[in-house]
C-alpha positions in Angstrom: 20.9 1.7 20.1 19.8 -1.3 22.1 18.0 -4.0 20.3 17.4 -7.8 20.7 21.2 -8.4 20.1 22.2 -6.3 23.1 19.4 -8.0 25.1 20.9 -11.4 24.3 24.3 -10.3 25.6 22.9 -8.4 28.7 20.8 -11.3 30.0 23.0 -14.2 28.8 23.5 -15.4 32.4 19.9 -14.9 33.5 17.9 -18.0 33.1 14.1 -18.3 32.8 13.7 -19.3 36.4 15.3 -16.0 37.4 13.5 -13.9 34.8 10.3 -15.2 33.2 9.9 -15.5 29.5 8.9 -12.1 27.9 8.2 -10.6 24.6 11.8 -9.8 23.7 12.6 -13.5 24.2 9.7 -14.3 21.9 11.0 -11.9 19.2 14.4 -13.6 19.3 12.9 -17.1 18.9 10.7 -15.8 16.1 13.8 -14.5 14.3 15.8 -17.7 14.6 12.9 -19.7 13.2 13.9 -18.2 9.8 17.0 -20.3 9.8 17.3 -23.6 7.8 17.5 -26.6 10.2 16.6 -29.2 7.6 19.8 -31.3 8.3 19.9 -30.6 12.0 18.9 -32.7 15.1 16.0 -30.2 15.4 14.0 -32.2 12.8 13.5 -34.9 15.5 10.6 -35.0 17.9 12.7 -35.0 21.0 14.6 -32.0 22.5 18.1 -33.6 22.1 20.7 -30.8 21.9 20.8 -27.1 22.9 21.0 -24.4 20.2 24.5 -23.5 21.1 25.9 -26.9 20.1 24.3 -26.7 16.7 25.4 -23.1 16.1 29.0 -23.8 17.1 29.1 -26.6 14.4 27.1 -25.0 11.6 28.0 -23.0 8.6 26.0 -19.8 8.8 25.7 -19.3 5.1 23.9 -22.7 4.8 21.3 -21.9 7.4 20.7 -18.3 6.4 19.4 -19.1 2.9 15.8 -18.4 3.9 16.5 -15.0 5.6 16.0 -11.6 3.9 18.3 -9.6 6.2 21.4 -11.6 7.3 23.8 -9.1 8.9 22.0 -9.1 12.2 21.4 -12.8 11.9 25.2 -13.5 11.7 25.7 -11.5 14.9 22.8 -13.3 16.6 24.2 -16.7 15.8 27.6 -15.7 17.2 25.8 -14.4 20.4 24.1 -17.7 20.9 27.2 -19.9 20.6 28.4 -19.3 24.2 25.0 -20.7 25.5 23.2 -19.0 28.3 19.5 -17.9 28.4 18.8 -18.5 24.8 21.7 -20.6 23.6 20.8 -23.3 26.2 17.3 -23.8 24.8 16.5 -27.0 23.0 14.4 -27.3 19.8 12.5 -30.0 18.0 9.9 -30.7 15.3 11.4 -28.5 12.7 9.1 -28.4 9.6 9.8 -26.8 6.3 7.6 -26.9 3.2 8.0 -24.9 0.0 5.7 -26.0 -2.8 5.5 -23.7 -5.9 2.7 -25.7 -7.5 0.3 -25.6 -4.6 1.5 -22.2 -3.5 2.7 -22.8 0.0 5.7 -21.6 2.0 5.5 -22.8 5.6 8.0 -23.5 8.3 7.8 -23.9 12.1 9.9 -25.1 15.0 9.2 -25.7 18.7 11.4 -24.6 21.7 11.4 -26.1 25.2 11.4 -23.3 27.8 11.4 -25.4 30.9 8.8 -25.7 33.6 6.5 -27.5 31.1 6.3 -24.4 28.9 7.0 -24.4 25.1 7.2 -21.9 22.3 5.9 -22.6 18.8 7.6 -20.2 16.3 6.2 -19.9 12.8 8.6 -18.6 10.1 7.5 -15.4 8.4 7.7 -14.7 4.7 11.2 -15.7 3.4 12.9 -14.7 0.2 11.0 -17.2 -2.0 8.6 -15.8 -4.7 6.0 -18.4 -3.5 6.1 -17.0 0.0 5.3 -13.5 -1.2 2.6 -14.7 -3.5 0.9 -16.5 -0.6 1.0 -13.3 1.4 -1.0 -11.5 -1.3 -3.4 -14.4 -1.5 -4.6 -13.4 2.0 -6.5 -10.6 0.2 -9.1 -13.0 -1.2 -8.7 -16.5 0.4 -10.4 -17.4 3.7 -7.4 -19.5 4.5 -4.1 -19.8 2.6 -2.3 -23.2 2.6 0.3 -22.0 5.2 -2.4 -21.1 7.6 -3.9 -24.6 7.4 -0.4 -26.1 7.8 0.1 -23.9 10.9 -3.0 -25.1 12.5 -2.2 -28.8 11.9 1.4 -28.2 13.2 0.1 -26.6 16.4 -2.5 -29.4 16.9 0.3 -32.0 16.6 2.6 -30.2 19.1 -0.2 -29.7 21.6 -1.1 -33.3 21.3 2.5 -34.5 21.7 3.6 -32.4 24.7 1.6 -31.9 27.9 2.3 -28.4 28.9 1.4 -24.7 28.3 2.4 -22.8 25.1 3.4 -19.5 23.7 2.8 -19.2 20.0 4.5 -16.5 17.9 6.1 -15.3 14.7 7.3 -12.4 12.7 5.7 -11.1 9.5 3.5 -13.8 8.0 4.6 -16.0 11.0 2.6 -13.6 13.2 -0.5 -14.1 11.1 0.0 -17.9 11.2 0.3 -17.8 15.0 -3.0 -16.0 15.4 -4.7 -18.2 12.9 -3.5 -21.4 14.5 -4.4 -20.2 18.0 -7.9 -19.1 17.2 -8.7 -22.4 15.5 -7.4 -24.7 18.1 -9.9 -26.9 19.9 -11.2 -25.4 23.2 -9.3 -27.9 25.3 -6.0 -26.8 23.7 -6.9 -23.1 23.9 -6.9 -23.5 27.7 -3.2 -24.2 27.5 -2.4 -21.1 25.6 -0.3 -18.5 27.5 0.1 -15.8 24.9 0.1 -15.3 21.1 2.8 -13.0 19.8 2.4 -11.3 16.4 5.3 -9.2 15.3 4.2 -7.0 12.4 2.2 -9.7 10.7 -0.6 -8.9 8.2 -4.2 -9.1 9.4 -7.2 -11.1 8.1 -10.3 -10.6 6.1 -12.7 -8.3 7.9 -15.3 -10.9 8.9 -12.6 -12.9 10.9 -12.4 -10.3 13.7 -16.1 -10.7 14.7 -15.9 -14.5 15.0 -16.2 -16.3 18.3 -12.8 -18.1 17.6 -10.9 -14.8 17.3 -12.7 -13.1 20.2 -11.8 -16.1 22.5 -8.1 -15.5 22.1 -8.1 -11.8 21.6 -7.0 -11.1 25.2 -4.0 -13.3 24.7 -2.8 -11.6 21.5 0.2 -9.3 21.8 0.6 -7.7 18.4 3.6 -5.3 17.8 4.2 -3.1 14.8 6.8 -0.4 14.1 5.7 3.2 13.7 5.9 3.1 9.9 4.4 -0.4 9.6 3.2 -1.4 6.2 3.0 -5.2 6.4 1.6 -5.3 9.9 -1.2 -2.9 9.1 -2.3 -4.6 5.9 -5.9 -6.0 6.4 -5.6 -5.1 10.1 -9.1 -4.3 11.4 -8.5 -4.4 15.1 -6.9 -1.7 17.3 -5.4 -4.4 19.5 -1.7 -3.6 18.7 1.3 -1.9 20.3 3.6 0.4 18.4 7.3 -0.1 18.7 10.0 2.5 18.0 12.3 1.5 15.1 15.6 3.2 14.1 15.0 2.4 10.5 12.9 4.3 7.9 9.9 3.1 5.8 9.7 -0.5 4.8 13.1 -1.3 6.5 11.3 -1.0 9.9 9.9 -4.4 9.2 13.4 -5.7 10.1 13.1 -6.7 13.9 16.7 -5.9 14.4 15.8 -2.2 14.1 13.3 -2.4 16.9 14.5 -0.5 20.0 14.7 -2.3 23.3 15.3 -0.7 26.7 16.2 -3.2 29.4 13.7 -6.0 28.8 10.9 -4.1 27.1 10.4 -2.4 23.8 10.6 1.4 23.5 7.1 2.3 22.5 5.4 5.0 20.3 1.9 6.4 20.8 0.7 5.4 17.4 1.7 4.5 13.8 2.8 7.5 11.8 1.2 9.2 8.8 3.0 7.2 6.2 1.7 4.0 7.7 -1.8 5.2 7.8 -1.5 6.5 4.2 -0.2 3.2 2.9 -2.9 1.3 4.8 -5.7 3.4 3.4 -4.3 3.3 -0.2 -3.6 -0.4 -0.3 -7.0 -1.4 1.2 -9.0 1.0 -1.1 -7.0 -0.3 -4.1 -7.7 -4.0 -3.2 -11.4 -3.2 -2.6 -11.7 -2.0 -6.2 -11.4 -5.7 -7.4 -13.6 -8.7 -6.8 -12.1 -11.8 -5.2 -11.9 -13.4 -8.6 -10.1 -10.4 -10.1 -7.6 -10.3 -7.2 -6.8 -14.0 -7.8 -6.4 -13.4 -11.6 -4.2 -10.3 -11.1 -1.9 -12.0 -8.5 -1.6 -15.2 -10.7 -0.9 -13.1 -13.8 1.9 -11.1 -12.1 3.6 -14.1 -10.4 3.3 -16.3 -13.5 5.3 -13.6 -15.2 7.9 -13.8 -12.5 8.1 -17.6 -12.5 8.5 -17.6 -16.3 11.9 -15.9 -15.8 13.1 -18.9 -13.7 13.2 -16.8 -10.6 12.3 -18.7 -7.4 14.0 -16.4 -4.9 14.0 -12.7 -5.2 17.8 -12.3 -4.8 18.0 -14.2 -8.2 16.5 -11.2 -9.9 19.9 -9.5 -9.8 21.5 -12.5 -11.7 21.4 -12.0 -15.5 19.1 -9.1 -15.0 18.8 -8.0 -18.6 17.9 -11.5 -19.7 15.2 -11.8 -17.1 13.7 -8.4 -18.0 13.6 -9.5 -21.6 11.7 -12.7 -20.7 9.2 -10.7 -18.6 8.6 -8.2 -21.5 8.1 -11.2 -23.8 5.7 -12.6 -21.3 3.6 -9.4 -21.2 3.3 -9.7 -25.0 1.9 -13.2 -24.6 -0.8 -12.2 -22.1 -4.4 -12.4 -23.2 -6.3 -9.2 -23.8 -8.2 -9.7 -20.6 -5.0 -10.1 -18.6 -3.4 -7.0 -20.0 -6.6 -5.0 -19.4 -6.7 -6.1 -15.8 -3.0 -5.2 -15.1 -3.4 -1.8 -16.8 -6.6 -1.2 -14.7 -4.8 -2.2 -11.5 -1.9 0.2 -12.2 -4.3 3.0 -13.1 -6.4 2.5 -10.0 -3.4 2.4 -7.7 -2.1 5.8 -9.0 -5.6 7.4 -8.8 -6.2 6.2 -5.2 -2.7 7.2 -4.1 -3.4 10.7 -5.4 -6.9 10.9 -3.8 -5.4 9.9 -0.4 -2.8 12.7 -0.4 -5.3 15.5 0.9 -6.1 13.3 3.9 -2.4 12.8 4.6 -1.8 16.5 4.4 -4.7 17.2 6.7 -3.3 14.8 9.3 0.1 16.4 9.1 -1.4 19.9 9.6 -3.5 18.7 12.6 -0.4 17.2 14.2 
């Protein structure tokens, strides 16, 4: 299977003057935005060293602590060490904020592409509990803290560098890219080249009809795998392209599973039945609750997780029995109102899942 890793190897000796920046390049930069550059030269505001120099001198385990899938990332880092098309790129303005109290997980980095062109990459949801909670907050907030931070970051970069920009990201990073792009001042929007959203969740329904969104809609390139779950959440626009993934179910969210042929994605006609079923089920479920109830439900569930001392999901496997005991005790300490809301949420999810089955069967028979 060809993917972004084989693309890096195949076009290592082809620079951007020979072959212009494309969507596979964008996916690669979105993926390496997940890495931790907090003690690297990339925190500076100048483009001082190429990526290859940093990767040759780094310890992968230290820079991969934000990633969820690391096998492909280790291969990618090794592929960038010899330099070339991607390894020769320079980066700057790395930002990283994780604030459990204010509920924000945000990170971004800017790459210099040459010819007065730049790429702003927003990190997607990492393995922190705060990051996943913020994703769910999209169901009731007009703007989550990470979206506001993304807009401010983009404003700063557009103001600092005179040139044209691609903006992109994977998962929540794709959502942040679209949010930042559509809220830029008009003078900055004129310097936007494209906005790349790789399987990022959508927005509240009213956003899609706004002037701000419609102004940049022609520039948005949204890609989702055929069994997309994350990318179809809250998605109200048909303005997306379906990519073939060699994985199954939720694992298709991993961009290393997206199939590449030459310098383009291998495409599918549409998302599959499982994606449509999950989209309908989750959206109908969320619509059962008011904004206030959604906020209370999310806060209740994540407070329970935080009480165990878990800040990153991989920590759940450490002292598992003790953490389960703490969570059970936490359920006992919930108020009657909180327990009633959680029970209602579970019941509604089961009922709606069952009600959506006939539609899924009908679609299967029609196909």
